[in-house]
BALOPA-683101 format. One record per residue: x, y, z of N, C-alpha, C, O in turn; chain; residue number from 1; residue in one letter. Coordinates in nm, 2 decimals. Example, Ala and Ser with C-alpha at 12.3 -4.5 7.8 and 13.67 -1.06 7.14 Angstrom:
BEGIN
+--------+--------+--------+--------+--------+--------+--------+--------+--------+--------+--------+--------+----+-----+----+
:   n_xx :   n_yy :   n_zz :  ca_xx :  ca_yy :  ca_zz :   c_xx :   c_yy :   c_zz :   o_xx :   o_yy :   o_zz : ch :   i : aa :
+--------+--------+--------+--------+--------+--------+--------+--------+--------+--------+--------+--------+----+-----+----+
:   1.32 :  -0.57 :   0.78 :   1.23 :  -0.45 :   0.78 :   1.32 :  -0.33 :   0.78 :   1.42 :  -0.33 :   0.85 :  A :   1 :  A :
:   1.28 :  -0.22 :   0.71 :   1.37 :  -0.11 :   0.71 :   1.29 :   0.00 :   0.79 :   1.34 :   0.11 :   0.80 :  A :   2 :  S :
+--------+--------+--------+--------+--------+--------+--------+--------+--------+--------+--------+--------+----+-----+----+
***
This chain:
BEGIN
+--------+--------+--------+--------+--------+--------+--------+--------+--------+--------+--------+--------+----+-----+----+
:   n_xx :   n_yy :   n_zz :  ca_xx :  ca_yy :  ca_zz :   c_xx :   c_yy :   c_zz :   o_xx :   o_yy :   o_zz : ch :   i : aa :
+--------+--------+--------+--------+--------+--------+--------+--------+--------+--------+--------+--------+----+-----+----+
:  -0.71 :   1.03 :  -0.43 :  -0.68 :   0.97 :  -0.27 :  -0.60 :   0.88 :  -0.29 :  -0.50 :   0.88 :  -0.23 :  A :   1 :  M :
:  -0.63 :   0.79 :  -0.38 :  -0.51 :   0.67 :  -0.44 :  -0.36 :   0.72 :  -0.44 :  -0.26 :   0.66 :  -0.38 :  A :   2 :  F :
:  -0.37 :   0.82 :  -0.50 :  -0.19 :   0.85 :  -0.52 :  -0.14 :   0.90 :  -0.40 :  -0.02 :   0.88 :  -0.37 :  A :   3 :  S :
:  -0.23 :   0.98 :  -0.29 :  -0.19 :   1.02 :  -0.19 :  -0.18 :   0.90 :  -0.10 :  -0.08 :   0.90 :  -0.02 :  A :   4 :  A :
:  -0.24 :   0.82 :  -0.11 :  -0.20 :   0.73 :  -0.01 :  -0.11 :   0.64 :  -0.02 :  -0.08 :   0.56 :   0.07 :  A :   5 :  L :
:  -0.05 :   0.62 :  -0.17 :   0.05 :   0.57 :  -0.20 :   0.18 :   0.63 :  -0.17 :   0.28 :   0.57 :  -0.13 :  A :   6 :  L :
:   0.16 :   0.79 :  -0.20 :   0.32 :   0.87 :  -0.13 :   0.31 :   0.85 :   0.01 :   0.42 :   0.85 :   0.06 :  A :   7 :  K :
:   0.20 :   0.84 :   0.09 :   0.20 :   0.82 :   0.25 :   0.29 :   0.73 :   0.25 :   0.41 :   0.75 :   0.28 :  A :   8 :  V :
:   0.22 :   0.60 :   0.21 :   0.26 :   0.48 :   0.26 :   0.43 :   0.42 :   0.21 :   0.51 :   0.35 :   0.27 :  A :   9 :  L :
:   0.43 :   0.49 :   0.07 :   0.61 :   0.47 :   0.02 :   0.65 :   0.56 :   0.10 :   0.72 :   0.50 :   0.18 :  A :  10 :  G :
:   0.65 :   0.69 :   0.14 :   0.72 :   0.75 :   0.25 :   0.76 :   0.67 :   0.39 :   0.88 :   0.67 :   0.44 :  A :  11 :  A :
:   0.66 :   0.62 :   0.45 :   0.68 :   0.52 :   0.55 :   0.74 :   0.42 :   0.53 :   0.80 :   0.39 :   0.63 :  A :  12 :  G :
:   0.75 :   0.35 :   0.45 :   0.80 :   0.23 :   0.40 :   0.95 :   0.25 :   0.39 :   1.03 :   0.17 :   0.44 :  A :  13 :  L :
:   1.00 :   0.38 :   0.31 :   1.10 :   0.41 :   0.27 :   1.21 :   0.40 :   0.36 :   1.32 :   0.36 :   0.34 :  A :  14 :  S :
:   1.12 :   0.48 :   0.55 :   1.21 :   0.52 :   0.63 :   1.21 :   0.38 :   0.74 :   1.29 :   0.38 :   0.83 :  A :  15 :  L :
:   1.13 :   0.29 :   0.72 :   1.12 :   0.16 :   0.78 :   1.24 :   0.11 :   0.81 :   1.29 :   0.07 :   0.71 :  A :  16 :  W :
:   1.29 :   0.10 :   0.88 :   1.45 :   0.01 :   0.88 :   1.41 :  -0.12 :   0.95 :   1.45 :  -0.15 :   1.06 :  A :  17 :  A :
:   1.35 :  -0.19 :   0.87 :   1.31 :  -0.34 :   0.91 :   1.32 :  -0.44 :   0.79 :   1.27 :  -0.40 :   0.69 :  A :  18 :  S :
:   1.37 :  -0.55 :   0.81 :   1.36 :  -0.68 :   0.72 :   1.20 :  -0.70 :   0.72 :   1.21 :  -0.81 :   0.66 :  A :  19 :  K :
:   1.09 :  -0.68 :   0.73 :   0.98 :  -0.66 :   0.69 :   0.95 :  -0.59 :   0.60 :   0.86 :  -0.63 :   0.52 :  A :  20 :  E :
:   1.01 :  -0.47 :   0.57 :   0.97 :  -0.36 :   0.49 :   0.95 :  -0.42 :   0.34 :   0.85 :  -0.39 :   0.28 :  A :  21 :  A :
:   1.07 :  -0.50 :   0.28 :   1.07 :  -0.56 :   0.15 :   0.93 :  -0.63 :   0.12 :   0.90 :  -0.61 :   0.00 :  A :  22 :  R :
:   0.84 :  -0.70 :   0.20 :   0.74 :  -0.77 :   0.15 :   0.60 :  -0.66 :   0.16 :   0.49 :  -0.66 :   0.10 :  A :  23 :  K :
:   0.65 :  -0.57 :   0.25 :   0.50 :  -0.44 :   0.22 :   0.55 :  -0.34 :   0.10 :   0.48 :  -0.25 :   0.06 :  A :  24 :  Y :
:   0.67 :  -0.34 :   0.07 :   0.72 :  -0.27 :  -0.06 :   0.70 :  -0.33 :  -0.18 :   0.66 :  -0.25 :  -0.27 :  A :  25 :  I :
:   0.71 :  -0.47 :  -0.20 :   0.68 :  -0.53 :  -0.27 :   0.49 :  -0.54 :  -0.34 :   0.46 :  -0.56 :  -0.45 :  A :  26 :  D :
:   0.42 :  -0.53 :  -0.23 :   0.28 :  -0.57 :  -0.19 :   0.24 :  -0.42 :  -0.25 :   0.13 :  -0.41 :  -0.30 :  A :  27 :  K :
:   0.33 :  -0.30 :  -0.23 :   0.24 :  -0.16 :  -0.26 :   0.26 :  -0.15 :  -0.44 :   0.18 :  -0.10 :  -0.52 :  A :  28 :  K :
:   0.38 :  -0.20 :  -0.47 :   0.41 :  -0.20 :  -0.59 :   0.30 :  -0.27 :  -0.69 :   0.21 :  -0.23 :  -0.77 :  A :  29 :  I :
:   0.34 :  -0.39 :  -0.65 :   0.19 :  -0.48 :  -0.72 :   0.05 :  -0.39 :  -0.71 :  -0.03 :  -0.37 :  -0.80 :  A :  30 :  A :
:   0.06 :  -0.35 :  -0.61 :  -0.13 :  -0.31 :  -0.62 :  -0.12 :  -0.17 :  -0.68 :  -0.22 :  -0.13 :  -0.74 :  A :  31 :  L :
:   0.00 :  -0.08 :  -0.68 :  -0.01 :   0.02 :  -0.75 :   0.01 :   0.00 :  -0.93 :  -0.02 :   0.09 :  -1.01 :  A :  32 :  E :
:   0.05 :  -0.10 :  -0.95 :   0.07 :  -0.20 :  -1.10 :  -0.05 :  -0.20 :  -1.13 :  -0.08 :  -0.16 :  -1.24 :  A :  33 :  K :
:  -0.13 :  -0.25 :  -1.05 :  -0.24 :  -0.33 :  -1.06 :  -0.37 :  -0.17 :  -1.13 :  -0.44 :  -0.16 :  -1.23 :  A :  34 :  A :
:  -0.34 :  -0.11 :  -1.03 :  -0.43 :  -0.02 :  -1.01 :  -0.43 :   0.10 :  -1.14 :  -0.53 :   0.14 :  -1.20 :  A :  35 :  W :
:  -0.29 :   0.13 :  -1.17 :  -0.27 :   0.19 :  -1.30 :  -0.31 :   0.11 :  -1.42 :  -0.37 :   0.17 :  -1.51 :  A :  36 :  Y :
:  -0.28 :   0.00 :  -1.42 :  -0.34 :  -0.10 :  -1.54 :  -0.50 :  -0.10 :  -1.55 :  -0.57 :  -0.12 :  -1.65 :  A :  37 :  E :
:  -0.54 :  -0.08 :  -1.44 :  -0.68 :  -0.10 :  -1.50 :  -0.78 :   0.07 :  -1.48 :  -0.89 :   0.11 :  -1.50 :  A :  38 :  E :
:  -0.67 :   0.12 :  -1.45 :  -0.75 :   0.28 :  -1.44 :  -0.74 :   0.32 :  -1.60 :  -0.83 :   0.37 :  -1.66 :  A :  39 :  Y :
:  -0.59 :   0.29 :  -1.67 :  -0.56 :   0.34 :  -1.78 :  -0.67 :   0.27 :  -1.92 :  -0.68 :   0.32 :  -2.03 :  A :  40 :  N :
:  -0.74 :   0.14 :  -1.87 :  -0.82 :   0.08 :  -1.96 :  -0.92 :   0.19 :  -2.01 :  -0.94 :   0.29 :  -1.94 :  A :  41 :  K :
:  -0.98 :   0.15 :  -2.14 :  -1.10 :   0.26 :  -2.18 :  -1.21 :   0.24 :  -2.12 :  -1.22 :   0.13 :  -2.06 :  A :  42 :  D :
:  -1.31 :   0.34 :  -2.11 :  -1.42 :   0.36 :  -2.02 :  -1.51 :   0.20 :  -2.03 :  -1.58 :   0.15 :  -1.95 :  A :  43 :  D :
:  -1.49 :   0.18 :  -2.14 :  -1.59 :   0.06 :  -2.19 :  -1.52 :  -0.09 :  -2.08 :  -1.58 :  -0.18 :  -2.03 :  A :  44 :  A :
:  -1.40 :  -0.07 :  -2.07 :  -1.38 :  -0.20 :  -2.06 :  -1.30 :  -0.18 :  -1.91 :  -1.24 :  -0.27 :  -1.86 :  A :  45 :  S :
:  -1.32 :  -0.04 :  -1.84 :  -1.25 :  -0.07 :  -1.69 :  -1.35 :  -0.08 :  -1.59 :  -1.47 :  -0.06 :  -1.60 :  A :  46 :  R :
:  -1.30 :  -0.13 :  -1.49 :  -1.43 :  -0.20 :  -1.39 :  -1.36 :  -0.10 :  -1.25 :  -1.25 :  -0.10 :  -1.19 :  A :  47 :  S :
:  -1.48 :  -0.02 :  -1.22 :  -1.47 :   0.04 :  -1.09 :  -1.46 :  -0.04 :  -0.93 :  -1.43 :  -0.01 :  -0.82 :  A :  48 :  N :
:  -1.51 :  -0.16 :  -1.00 :  -1.54 :  -0.27 :  -0.89 :  -1.40 :  -0.29 :  -0.83 :  -1.37 :  -0.28 :  -0.71 :  A :  49 :  A :
:  -1.31 :  -0.32 :  -0.96 :  -1.18 :  -0.37 :  -0.92 :  -1.09 :  -0.27 :  -0.90 :  -0.99 :  -0.30 :  -0.83 :  A :  50 :  V :
:  -1.11 :  -0.11 :  -0.95 :  -1.05 :  -0.04 :  -0.89 :  -1.09 :   0.01 :  -0.73 :  -1.02 :   0.08 :  -0.65 :  A :  51 :  L :
:  -1.17 :  -0.03 :  -0.71 :  -1.25 :  -0.01 :  -0.54 :  -1.15 :  -0.11 :  -0.44 :  -1.08 :  -0.09 :  -0.34 :  A :  52 :  D :
:  -1.19 :  -0.25 :  -0.52 :  -1.11 :  -0.34 :  -0.44 :  -0.94 :  -0.35 :  -0.41 :  -0.88 :  -0.42 :  -0.33 :  A :  53 :  N :
:  -0.90 :  -0.28 :  -0.48 :  -0.72 :  -0.23 :  -0.50 :  -0.73 :  -0.13 :  -0.40 :  -0.65 :  -0.15 :  -0.30 :  A :  54 :  L :
:  -0.79 :  -0.04 :  -0.41 :  -0.81 :   0.06 :  -0.27 :  -0.83 :   0.01 :  -0.16 :  -0.75 :   0.03 :  -0.06 :  A :  55 :  E :
:  -0.91 :  -0.05 :  -0.14 :  -0.94 :  -0.12 :  -0.02 :  -0.83 :  -0.22 :   0.02 :  -0.80 :  -0.23 :   0.14 :  A :  56 :  F :
:  -0.76 :  -0.29 :  -0.07 :  -0.64 :  -0.37 :  -0.07 :  -0.51 :  -0.29 :   0.01 :  -0.45 :  -0.33 :   0.11 :  A :  57 :  E :
:  -0.49 :  -0.16 :  -0.09 :  -0.41 :  -0.06 :  -0.01 :  -0.42 :  -0.01 :   0.11 :  -0.32 :   0.00 :   0.18 :  A :  58 :  L :
:  -0.54 :   0.04 :   0.17 :  -0.58 :   0.07 :   0.25 :  -0.55 :  -0.06 :   0.37 :  -0.48 :  -0.03 :   0.46 :  A :  59 :  R :
:  -0.57 :  -0.16 :   0.37 :  -0.56 :  -0.26 :   0.44 :  -0.42 :  -0.30 :   0.46 :  -0.40 :  -0.37 :   0.56 :  A :  60 :  T :
:  -0.29 :  -0.26 :   0.37 :  -0.13 :  -0.28 :   0.33 :  -0.14 :  -0.15 :   0.46 :  -0.10 :  -0.18 :   0.57 :  A :  61 :  L :
:  -0.18 :  -0.05 :   0.44 :  -0.13 :   0.05 :   0.52 :  -0.20 :   0.04 :   0.66 :  -0.15 :   0.11 :   0.74 :  A :  62 :  A :
:  -0.31 :  -0.03 :   0.69 :  -0.32 :  -0.02 :   0.82 :  -0.22 :  -0.16 :   0.88 :  -0.16 :  -0.15 :   0.99 :  A :  63 :  I :
:  -0.22 :  -0.26 :   0.81 :  -0.09 :  -0.36 :   0.88 :   0.04 :  -0.30 :   0.87 :   0.12 :  -0.33 :   0.97 :  A :  64 :  A :
:   0.10 :  -0.22 :   0.78 :   0.20 :  -0.15 :   0.79 :   0.22 :  -0.10 :   0.96 :   0.29 :  -0.14 :   1.05 :  A :  65 :  F :
:   0.11 :   0.01 :   0.95 :   0.13 :   0.11 :   1.08 :   0.12 :   0.01 :   1.22 :   0.19 :   0.03 :   1.31 :  A :  66 :  A :
:   0.04 :  -0.09 :   1.22 :   0.01 :  -0.17 :   1.32 :   0.18 :  -0.28 :   1.35 :   0.23 :  -0.31 :   1.46 :  A :  67 :  S :
:   0.22 :  -0.30 :   1.23 :   0.38 :  -0.35 :   1.27 :   0.47 :  -0.26 :   1.29 :   0.57 :  -0.30 :   1.35 :  A :  68 :  E :
:   0.48 :  -0.13 :   1.24 :   0.57 :  -0.04 :   1.33 :   0.56 :  -0.02 :   1.44 :   0.66 :   0.00 :   1.52 :  A :  69 :  V :
:   0.42 :  -0.01 :   1.49 :   0.36 :   0.01 :   1.64 :   0.42 :  -0.09 :   1.69 :   0.49 :  -0.06 :   1.78 :  A :  70 :  G :
:   0.44 :  -0.22 :   1.67 :   0.43 :  -0.32 :   1.73 :   0.59 :  -0.34 :   1.75 :   0.63 :  -0.41 :   1.85 :  A :  71 :  A :
:   0.68 :  -0.29 :   1.66 :   0.83 :  -0.29 :   1.67 :   0.88 :  -0.22 :   1.75 :   0.96 :  -0.26 :   1.83 :  A :  72 :  S :
:   0.82 :  -0.08 :   1.75 :   0.85 :   0.06 :   1.82 :   0.79 :   0.01 :   1.99 :   0.85 :   0.06 :   2.09 :  A :  73 :  Q :
:   0.70 :  -0.07 :   2.00 :   0.66 :  -0.07 :   2.14 :   0.77 :  -0.17 :   2.19 :   0.79 :  -0.18 :   2.31 :  A :  74 :  A :
:   0.84 :  -0.25 :   2.11 :   0.94 :  -0.39 :   2.15 :   1.05 :  -0.30 :   2.15 :   1.15 :  -0.36 :   2.20 :  A :  75 :  G :
:   1.08 :  -0.19 :   2.12 :   1.22 :  -0.11 :   2.14 :   1.24 :  -0.03 :   2.25 :   1.34 :   0.02 :   2.30 :  A :  76 :  N :
:   1.10 :  -0.02 :   2.31 :   1.11 :   0.09 :   2.41 :   1.17 :   0.03 :   2.56 :   1.14 :  -0.09 :   2.58 :  A :  77 :  K :
:   1.26 :   0.11 :   2.65 :   1.36 :   0.02 :   2.76 :   1.24 :   0.00 :   2.88 :   1.28 :  -0.06 :   2.98 :  A :  78 :  P :
+--------+--------+--------+--------+--------+--------+--------+--------+--------+--------+--------+--------+----+-----+----+
***
């Protein structure tokens, strides 16, 4: 699920023509990097709590992105 959410969010961010997009892209990249670093640890030192938290942060970022795009689209209507 994590990789699917990353792909969808990445695609949406790449299409979003806004100066706000860069902060969302930077946060997505940071979350992705942190998740893969934790995921690639050996079983004894990997923390599922950390992975769950990073997934939650990514979902929260996706919700914020969707809200921001919706607000900007609502402002552009004649």
